[in-house]
Backbone as CSV, one residue per row, in Angstrom:
resi,resn,N_x,N_y,N_z,CA_x,CA_y,CA_z,C_x,C_y,C_z
1,MET,0.823,-1.197,0.000,0.000,0.000,0.000,0.867,1.262,0.000
2,ALA,1.957,1.267,0.771,2.795,2.456,0.859,3.328,2.866,-0.502
3,SER,3.820,1.918,-1.274,4.372,2.273,-2.578,3.274,2.768,-3.516
4,GLN,2.058,2.262,-3.362,0.964,2.744,-4.198,0.658,4.209,-3.895
5,CYS,0.660,4.587,-2.625,0.376,5.968,-2.239,1.493,6.897,-2.693
6,SER,2.730,6.516,-2.442,3.841,7.417,-2.708,4.104,7.615,-4.194
7,ARG,3.639,6.729,-5.022,3.888,6.925,-6.450,3.140,8.131,-6.991
8,TYR,2.164,8.622,-6.271,1.423,9.806,-6.682,1.958,11.084,-6.045
9,VAL,3.043,10.979,-5.304,3.616,12.136,-4.624,4.977,12.426,-5.227
10,ASP,5.113,13.602,-5.839,6.380,13.993,-6.426,7.308,14.617,-5.383
11,ALA,6.730,15.310,-4.407,7.513,15.922,-3.336,6.570,16.265,-2.190
12,LEU,7.127,16.282,-0.990,6.373,16.693,0.193,7.057,17.915,0.780
13,LEU,6.287,18.970,0.980,6.793,20.181,1.611,6.300,20.202,3.051
14,VAL,7.235,20.224,3.977,6.913,20.246,5.398,7.140,21.665,5.891
15,VAL,6.068,22.323,6.301,6.148,23.706,6.760,6.357,23.709,8.266
16,LEU,7.426,24.389,8.675,7.767,24.465,10.091,7.723,25.916,10.545
17,GLU,7.045,26.159,11.630,7.075,27.472,12.255,8.014,27.377,13.455
18,PRO,8.564,28.483,13.899,9.586,28.432,14.950,9.003,28.223,16.355
19,TYR,8.168,27.222,16.470,7.543,26.889,17.737,7.708,25.397,17.978
20,TYR,7.803,25.017,19.215,8.063,23.638,19.589,7.078,22.672,18.948
21,ARG,5.801,22.928,19.083,4.795,21.985,18.566,4.880,21.832,17.046
22,SER,5.160,22.902,16.364,5.288,22.831,14.906,6.475,21.955,14.513
23,MET,7.582,22.157,15.176,8.769,21.359,14.848,8.593,19.898,15.266
24,GLU,7.920,19.661,16.354,7.656,18.277,16.759,6.700,17.585,15.786
25,THR,5.749,18.324,15.247,4.862,17.751,14.229,5.673,17.354,12.999
26,ALA,6.586,18.215,12.595,7.473,17.882,11.469,8.298,16.641,11.806
27,GLY,8.723,16.544,13.058,9.516,15.398,13.495,8.755,14.087,13.421
28,ARG,7.439,14.138,13.465,6.620,12.930,13.299,6.250,12.706,11.828
29,THR,6.075,13.795,11.100,5.638,13.708,9.699,6.728,13.161,8.790
30,VAL,7.936,13.643,8.952,9.026,13.263,8.042,9.312,11.754,8.089
31,PRO,9.456,11.135,9.257,9.682,9.683,9.258,8.531,8.892,8.622
32,LEU,7.297,9.339,8.834,6.152,8.666,8.208,6.225,8.781,6.690
33,ALA,6.580,9.949,6.211,6.697,10.148,4.766,7.796,9.262,4.185
34,ARG,8.897,9.149,4.907,9.987,8.291,4.437,9.559,6.825,4.423
35,GLU,8.803,6.417,5.434,8.287,5.041,5.469,7.377,4.765,4.278
36,LEU,6.660,5.783,3.821,5.778,5.636,2.672,6.552,5.625,1.354
37,GLY,7.840,5.896,1.433,8.664,5.866,0.232,8.737,7.185,-0.512
38,ILE,8.320,8.271,0.130,8.420,9.586,-0.515,9.893,9.982,-0.524
39,LYS,10.411,10.220,-1.704,11.841,10.462,-1.872,12.245,11.908,-1.615
40,ARG,11.437,12.826,-2.068,11.787,14.246,-1.966,10.950,14.892,-0.868
41,ILE,11.603,15.197,0.237,10.935,15.842,1.365,11.743,17.095,1.692
42,TYR,11.072,18.228,1.677,11.754,19.498,1.878,11.104,20.276,3.014
43,GLY,11.915,20.995,3.757,11.428,21.844,4.827,11.298,23.284,4.374
44,ILE,10.277,23.944,4.883,10.063,25.369,4.630,9.824,26.040,5.973
45,GLY,10.710,26.948,6.340,10.517,27.751,7.543,9.467,28.811,7.258
46,ASN,8.543,29.018,8.175,7.434,29.936,7.944,7.231,30.858,9.139
47,LYS,6.799,32.071,8.860,6.482,33.083,9.885,7.695,33.404,10.745
48,LEU,8.840,33.551,10.104,10.075,33.848,10.822,10.154,35.348,11.096
49,ARG,10.337,35.687,12.369,10.369,37.093,12.772,11.781,37.592,13.087
50,SER,12.729,36.682,13.189,14.084,37.096,13.566,15.102,36.100,13.023
51,ALA,16.362,36.501,13.108,17.441,35.594,12.711,17.433,34.355,13.599
52,GLU,17.072,34.527,14.857,17.015,33.401,15.791,15.947,32.386,15.362
53,ASP,14.815,32.882,14.890,13.772,31.980,14.380,14.311,31.167,13.209
54,GLY,14.983,31.848,12.288,15.543,31.162,11.124,16.575,30.131,11.520
55,GLU,17.410,30.453,12.492,18.430,29.506,12.936,17.808,28.329,13.670
56,ALA,16.747,28.551,14.432,16.068,27.443,15.121,15.519,26.442,14.101
57,ILE,14.911,26.945,13.050,14.387,26.074,11.998,15.531,25.360,11.289
58,ALA,16.575,26.101,10.933,17.718,25.503,10.226,18.372,24.415,11.079
59,ALA,18.541,24.668,12.366,19.155,23.675,13.257,18.275,22.432,13.354
60,TYR,16.984,22.634,13.485,16.068,21.497,13.560,16.158,20.652,12.299
61,CYS,16.145,21.313,11.162,16.223,20.588,9.888,17.556,19.854,9.746
62,ARG,18.647,20.489,10.124,19.961,19.817,10.092,19.952,18.572,10.964
63,ASN,19.410,18.696,12.159,19.405,17.583,13.118,18.465,16.457,12.722
64,HIS,17.546,16.722,11.797,16.574,15.709,11.378,16.703,15.365,9.895
65,ASP,17.861,15.685,9.327,18.164,15.331,7.930,17.051,15.764,6.988
66,LEU,16.655,17.017,7.120,15.595,17.587,6.303,16.156,18.814,5.591
67,GLU,16.165,18.778,4.272,16.681,19.904,3.493,15.700,21.064,3.558
68,ILE,16.186,22.201,4.010,15.336,23.389,4.074,15.526,24.180,2.778
69,ILE,14.426,24.486,2.124,14.514,25.165,0.833,14.029,26.607,0.884
70,ALA,13.448,27.016,2.003,12.979,28.399,2.098,12.848,28.810,3.549
71,LYS,13.076,30.098,3.760,12.828,30.721,5.062,11.914,31.908,4.794
72,ILE,10.649,31.696,5.076,9.637,32.703,4.759,9.442,33.619,5.970
73,PRO,9.655,34.905,5.771,9.513,35.832,6.902,8.055,36.066,7.252
74,PHE,7.820,36.406,8.521,6.492,36.885,8.880,6.275,38.149,8.066
75,ASP,5.113,38.291,7.477,4.870,39.408,6.571,3.479,39.966,6.819
76,ASP,3.422,41.207,7.262,2.134,41.859,7.509,1.285,41.975,6.248
77,SER,1.911,41.867,5.076,1.156,41.929,3.826,0.129,40.812,3.737
78,VAL,0.432,39.681,4.351,-0.506,38.548,4.328,-1.783,38.935,5.072
79,VAL,-1.621,39.547,6.223,-2.769,39.965,7.029,-3.572,41.034,6.291
80,GLU,-2.872,42.007,5.739,-3.554,43.091,5.034,-4.269,42.575,3.785
81,ALA,-3.636,41.680,3.048,-4.275,41.111,1.860,-5.534,40.348,2.249
82,ASP,-5.436,39.591,3.342,-6.593,38.818,3.799,-7.747,39.745,4.175
83,ARG,-7.433,40.855,4.793,-8.489,41.811,5.169,-9.225,42.351,3.955
84,THR,-8.529,42.434,2.823,-9.155,42.952,1.609,-9.723,41.837,0.737
85,GLY,-9.557,40.583,1.182,-10.089,39.455,0.429,-9.295,39.130,-0.820
86,ARG,-8.014,39.514,-0.826,-7.179,39.274,-2.002,-5.995,38.377,-1.648
87,ALA,-5.467,37.739,-2.657,-4.225,36.979,-2.480,-3.101,37.974,-2.262
88,VAL,-2.120,37.578,-1.481,-1.030,38.501,-1.172,-0.291,38.934,-2.437
89,ILE,-0.184,38.067,-3.428,0.495,38.443,-4.671,-0.273,39.537,-5.414
90,ASP,-1.588,39.550,-5.273,-2.399,40.599,-5.884,-2.384,41.877,-5.049
91,TYR,-2.178,41.724,-3.775,-2.142,42.872,-2.861,-0.814,43.614,-2.971
92,ASP,0.309,42.851,-2.979,1.644,43.458,-3.027,2.617,42.474,-3.663
93,VAL,2.811,42.612,-4.950,3.665,41.678,-5.690,5.113,41.726,-5.201
94,SER,5.518,42.801,-4.538,6.900,42.914,-4.064,7.052,42.522,-2.591
95,ALA,6.005,41.987,-1.990,6.072,41.577,-0.581,7.140,40.495,-0.403
96,PRO,7.853,40.516,0.725,8.896,39.506,0.963,8.400,38.069,0.830
97,ILE,7.182,37.793,1.270,6.659,36.421,1.177,6.463,36.007,-0.277
98,VAL,6.050,36.939,-1.125,5.855,36.637,-2.546,7.191,36.295,-3.188
99,GLU,8.212,37.068,-2.864,9.542,36.809,-3.414,10.065,35.441,-2.980
100,GLU,9.904,35.118,-1.718,10.422,33.836,-1.217,9.633,32.664,-1.804
101,LEU,8.325,32.788,-1.896,7.526,31.709,-2.483,7.801,31.546,-3.979
102,SER,8.158,32.618,-4.649,8.561,32.515,-6.058,9.832,31.686,-6.179
103,ARG,10.755,31.860,-5.229,11.981,31.042,-5.223,11.655,29.564,-4.973
104,VAL,10.685,29.300,-4.106,10.264,27.915,-3.856,9.693,27.306,-5.132
105,ALA,8.837,28.048,-5.809,8.247,27.549,-7.060,9.334,27.263,-8.085
106,ASP,10.294,28.162,-8.213,11.402,27.949,-9.153,12.197,26.702,-8.781
107,PHE,12.470,26.518,-7.493,13.191,25.337,-7.031,12.448,24.061,-7.410
108,LEU,11.156,24.032,-7.134,10.366,22.835,-7.427,10.309,22.551,-8.926
109,LEU,10.152,23.576,-9.721,10.133,23.378,-11.173,11.466,22.834,-11.672
110,ARG,12.544,23.290,-11.076,13.887,22.890,-11.492,14.275,21.511,-10.965
111,GLU,13.936,21.219,-9.720,14.463,20.038,-9.038,13.531,18.832,-9.003
112,VAL,12.244,19.073,-9.072,11.283,17.979,-8.936,10.733,17.637,-10.310
113,LYS,11.063,16.468,-10.754,10.586,16.012,-12.058,9.258,15.294,-11.849
114,VAL,8.200,15.829,-12.394,6.887,15.216,-12.252,6.877,13.912,-13.026
115,SER,6.423,12.850,-12.360,6.515,11.502,-12.904,5.512,11.189,-13.998
116,GLY,4.401,11.876,-14.029,3.379,11.564,-15.016,2.356,10.568,-14.477
117,ASN,2.597,9.999,-13.274,1.662,9.050,-12.684,0.629,9.717,-11.803
118,GLY,0.939,10.913,-11.313,0.048,11.573,-10.387,-0.985,12.425,-11.099
119,ALA,-1.860,13.007,-10.302,-2.936,13.821,-10.865,-2.396,15.033,-11.609
120,GLY,-1.289,15.595,-11.119,-0.739,16.770,-11.772,0.364,16.440,-12.752
121,GLY,0.583,15.192,-13.054,1.724,14.802,-13.848,1.448,14.600,-15.317
122,ASN,0.663,15.428,-15.927,0.362,15.243,-17.347,1.433,15.779,-18.234
């Protein structure tokens, strides 16, 4: 069953916030994903407010053999965009979160080869 499920997964993005419970959830998720045979598992730091937050996420990922591909800063643009009912990219295309997520998209397009077996693999 595990190999059947994982054949439809090209990559798993594990979002970690700089809080104990978030990192512990990642610590349970990553081993389960590996047991399922998911080959590409990447960490994304989210809602980082300081260099210390970024280092906490980076250290956690290093200690758990999880490649971190992005450090997304806390961005008030997300809150403001939500208040107006718009996507943050439509609210402020130059917002730090938009720039960082664009780098994530570029990374995935470059590094993750879609197999053609999954729903998005046409």
